[in-house]
C-alpha positions in Angstrom: 23.5 -14.1 -16.2 25.9 -11.3 -15.4 25.7 -9.8 -18.8 21.9 -9.3 -18.6 21.0 -5.7 -18.1 18.6 -5.0 -15.2 17.3 -1.5 -14.3 16.5 -0.9 -10.7 14.0 2.0 -10.5 14.2 2.9 -6.9 16.0 2.0 -3.7 14.9 -1.4 -2.3 16.0 -3.6 0.6 19.8 -3.9 0.7 19.6 -7.7 0.3 17.7 -7.4 -2.9 20.0 -4.8 -4.4 23.0 -6.8 -3.4 21.7 -10.0 -5.0 20.7 -8.2 -8.2 24.2 -6.7 -8.4 25.7 -10.1 -8.0 23.6 -11.8 -10.7 23.1 -9.1 -13.3 24.6 -6.0 -14.9 22.7 -3.7 -12.6 21.8 -0.1 -13.4 20.4 2.1 -10.6 18.2 4.8 -12.2 19.0 7.3 -9.4 22.7 7.2 -10.3 21.8 9.0 -13.6 20.4 12.5 -13.0 19.7 12.9 -16.7 17.3 10.0 -17.4 17.1 10.7 -21.1 20.8 10.5 -21.5 20.9 7.2 -19.6 18.1 5.7 -21.8 19.8 6.8 -25.0 23.1 5.2 -23.9 21.9 2.1 -22.1 18.2 1.5 -23.0 18.9 -1.2 -25.5 20.8 -3.3 -23.0 18.0 -3.4 -20.4 16.1 -6.7 -20.5 14.5 -6.5 -17.1 13.1 -3.8 -14.8 12.8 -4.1 -11.0 10.5 -1.7 -9.2 8.3 -1.4 -6.1 4.6 -0.6 -5.6 5.6 3.1 -5.6 7.8 3.0 -8.6 6.8 1.3 -11.9 7.3 1.5 -15.6 5.1 3.9 -17.5 4.5 3.9 -21.2 7.4 6.3 -21.9 9.9 4.2 -20.1 8.7 1.0 -21.7 9.1 2.5 -25.2 12.6 3.6 -24.3 13.6 0.1 -23.5 13.3 -1.8 -26.9 14.5 -5.1 -25.5 12.6 -5.1 -22.3 11.2 -8.6 -21.5 10.0 -8.5 -17.9 9.1 -6.1 -15.1 9.4 -7.6 -11.6 7.8 -5.6 -8.8 8.6 -6.0 -5.2 5.1 -5.4 -3.9 1.5 -6.3 -4.6 0.3 -3.2 -6.4 1.0 -2.8 -10.1 -0.8 0.5 -10.6 2.5 2.2 -11.5 3.0 -0.1 -14.4 1.4 0.5 -17.8 -0.1 -3.0 -18.1 -1.8 -2.3 -21.4 1.5 -1.4 -23.0 3.1 -4.5 -21.5 0.4 -6.7 -23.0 0.8 -5.1 -26.4 4.6 -5.7 -26.3 4.5 -9.1 -24.7 6.3 -8.0 -21.6 5.8 -10.2 -18.6 4.9 -8.6 -15.2 5.3 -10.2 -11.8 4.5 -9.0 -8.3 4.8 -10.5 -4.8 1.3 -11.4 -3.5 0.5 -13.4 -0.4 3.9 -13.1 1.3 3.1 -9.6 2.7 -0.6 -10.3 3.6 0.0 -11.0 7.3 2.4 -8.2 7.7 0.0 -5.6 6.3 -2.9 -7.0 8.3 -0.9 -6.9 11.5 0.1 -3.3 10.9 -3.6 -2.4 10.2 -4.6 -3.7 13.6 -1.7 -1.8 15.2 -2.8 1.4 13.4 -6.3 1.0 14.6 -5.2 0.6 18.2 -2.7 3.5 17.9 -5.5 5.7 16.6 -8.4 4.8 18.9 -6.3 4.5 22.1 -4.1 7.6 21.1 -0.9 5.5 21.7 1.4 7.9 19.9 -0.1 11.0 21.6 0.1 9.2 25.0 3.8 8.5 24.4 4.4 12.2 23.7 2.4 13.1 26.8 4.6 11.0 29.1 7.9 12.1 27.4 6.9 15.8 27.8 6.3 15.5 31.5 2.6 16.4 31.2 1.6 13.3 33.1 2.7 15.0 36.3 0.0 17.6 35.7 -2.8 15.1 35.4 -4.0 11.9 33.7 -4.4 11.8 29.9 -7.9 12.2 28.5 -10.1 9.2 27.9 -9.8 7.4 24.6 -12.0 5.0 22.5 -12.0 1.2 22.7 -11.5 -1.1 19.7 -13.1 -4.3 20.9 -16.7 -4.7 19.8 -16.6 -2.0 17.1 -18.1 -2.6 13.7 -15.4 -2.7 11.1 -16.1 -2.0 7.4 -13.6 -3.2 4.8 -13.3 -1.9 1.3 -11.9 -4.8 -0.7 -12.2 -8.3 0.7 -9.2 -9.8 -1.0 -6.2 -11.5 0.6 -5.3 -8.6 2.8 -8.9 -7.5 3.6 -9.8 -11.0 4.7 -6.7 -11.3 6.9 -7.6 -8.0 8.5 -11.2 -9.2 9.1 -10.0 -12.4 10.8 -7.8 -10.4 13.2 -10.6 -7.9 13.9 -12.9 -10.9 14.8 -10.4 -11.6 17.6 -11.4 -8.3 19.1 -15.1 -9.3 18.9 -15.7 -6.9 16.1 -18.6 -7.2 13.6 -17.4 -7.2 10.0 -19.0 -5.8 6.9 -17.5 -5.1 3.5 -17.8 -3.7 0.0 -16.2 -5.2 -3.1 -17.0 -5.2 -6.8 -19.0 -8.4 -6.3 -20.4 -10.2 -3.3 -18.2 -13.0 -2.0 -20.5 -15.9 -1.8 -18.2 -17.8 0.5 -18.0 -15.0 3.0 -19.9 -14.9 6.2 -19.5 -11.1 6.6 -22.3 -8.6 5.9 -22.1 -7.3 2.3 -23.1 -3.8 1.2 -23.4 -2.9 -2.5 -21.9 0.6 -2.0 -19.1 2.2 -0.1 -21.5 4.8 1.3 -23.6 2.0 2.8 -20.6 0.4 4.4 -19.4 3.7 5.8 -22.9 4.4 7.2 -23.0 1.1 9.0 -19.5 0.9 10.6 -17.3 2.6 13.2 -14.0 2.0 11.5 -13.6 2.0 7.7 -10.5 0.3 6.2 -9.4 0.8 2.7 -7.7 -2.5 1.5 -8.6 -2.6 -2.2 -6.4 -2.3 -5.3 -5.9 1.1 -7.0 -7.8 1.3 -10.3 -9.6 4.0 -12.2 -12.8 2.9 -10.4 -11.2 3.1 -6.9 -9.4 6.4 -7.4 -10.9 8.7 -4.7 -13.3 5.9 -3.6 -13.2 7.8 -0.2 -14.8 11.1 -1.1 -16.8 13.7 0.8 -20.0 11.6 0.6 -18.3 8.5 2.1 -16.6 10.6 4.8 -19.9 12.2 5.8 -21.5 8.8 6.0 -18.7 7.6 8.3 -19.3 10.7 10.5 -17.8 12.5 13.5 -17.5 9.3 15.5 -16.1 7.3 12.7 -12.4 6.4 11.9 -10.8 5.9 8.5 -7.8 3.6 8.0 -5.9 3.6 4.7 -3.4 0.9 4.1 -4.2 0.6 0.4 -2.9 3.5 -1.8 -2.9 7.2 -1.1 -5.0 8.0 -4.2 -7.9 6.0 -2.8 -8.6 9.0 -0.6 -9.5 12.5 -1.7 -6.9 14.1 0.6 -8.3 17.6 0.7 -11.7 16.3 1.6 -10.2 14.2 4.4 -8.3 17.1 5.7 -11.3 19.4 5.8 -13.4 16.8 7.5 -10.8 16.3 10.2 -10.3 20.0 10.8 -14.0 20.6 10.9 -14.8 17.7 13.2 -16.8 15.8 10.6 -14.6 12.7 11.0 -13.4 11.2 14.3 -9.9 10.4 13.1 -7.7 8.7 10.5 -4.8 6.2 10.4 -2.8 6.6 7.2 0.1 4.5 6.0 -0.2 5.9 2.4 -0.6 9.4 0.9 -1.5 10.9 -2.4 1.9 12.4 -3.2 4.4 10.3 -1.2 6.6 11.2 0.4 4.8 14.5 0.7 2.4 14.6 3.6 0.0 17.6 3.8 1.1 20.1 6.4 -2.4 20.2 7.9 -2.2 16.6 9.0 1.0 17.0 10.9 -0.5 18.9 13.8 -3.6 16.9 14.4 -3.9 14.7 17.5 -6.6 12.4 16.0 -4.4 11.2 13.1 -1.6 8.6 13.1 0.8 8.9 10.2 3.1 6.1 9.0 5.7 6.3 6.1 4.2 3.5 4.0 5.6 0.6 6.0 2.9 -2.0 5.5 5.3 -4.7 4.5 8.5 -3.1 5.9 9.9 -5.8 8.1 13.2 -7.6 7.6 11.4 -11.0 7.3 8.8 -10.0 4.8 11.0 -7.9 2.6 13.5 -10.8 2.4 10.8 -13.1 1.2 9.6 -10.5 -1.3 13.2 -10.0 -2.6 13.5 -13.8 -3.1 10.3 -13.8 -5.1 11.6 -11.0 -7.3 14.9 -12.8 -7.8 13.1 -16.1 -8.4 10.8 -14.6 -11.1 13.8 -13.1 -12.9 15.7 -16.3 -12.8 12.8 -18.4 -14.0 12.2 -16.0 -16.9 15.8 -16.0 -18.1 16.0 -19.8 -17.8 12.8 -20.2 -19.7 10.9 -21.7 -16.8 7.4 -20.8 -15.5 7.2 -17.6 -13.5 6.6 -18.0 -9.8 4.1 -15.2 -9.4 3.0 -14.0 -12.8 0.6 -11.0 -13.0 0.5 -11.0 -16.8 
């Protein structure tokens, strides 16, 4: 398969890049500062695109690759891929569901604990020598809180199961009520926010869920409420979140994702009641290796004419 042209859109785990380089004629998009020149020269030789949840193929790129057959994304989200265009052109799309569910759910619980117990701030307090001047202020417990989850899919369910281990009550919002779920369902995000202490965003990014966390939802969560976002940055109206935090209308936020990554608003950097992570939900050696193997397996299956391992479309 060494003659098959594969375009890698952004840097991925070294293992995945190495294996792609071994198996295919690999083009790394960042090696070509002038994207238009690259597409003119090599576009016709590209039969596969590999991206991440943060880097996909838009309509313009797809049109510039006349022989594109498959887009394989190392991640669950496919909001960066023009799925309508792919369907029109018969381009297959794969992602890597399930394998990162536990990792993201684990991180979510860690983010909640870090936020409520001020773990990061406590670490800085000790390192700065301030402990010698007195004990750190009291924080908030996690056990027994009511946790609201937006999106009770694979990841949302895994988070709920972990939160149950902390004796938390669980409620949720999703497009439809999950008949098999034992958790309390609310038909709107505002209602969930009004009835929980910690609101977790774990849904897919669509037109309907863009800025699903807005001023009304934040106000419903209130000054004693906490927001956790491990979904996508665009789920949250960032300026509204910032103003609520600065004005004390929200208790705190734990964010693994942002609207314009890797840009993080300056206003968030100085706040003690915020924990900021660099989009590391699935970023462990173990999980990224399994994700890489799925990407490679989907490409191999496609080019050998076998069923895809994890087809999205």
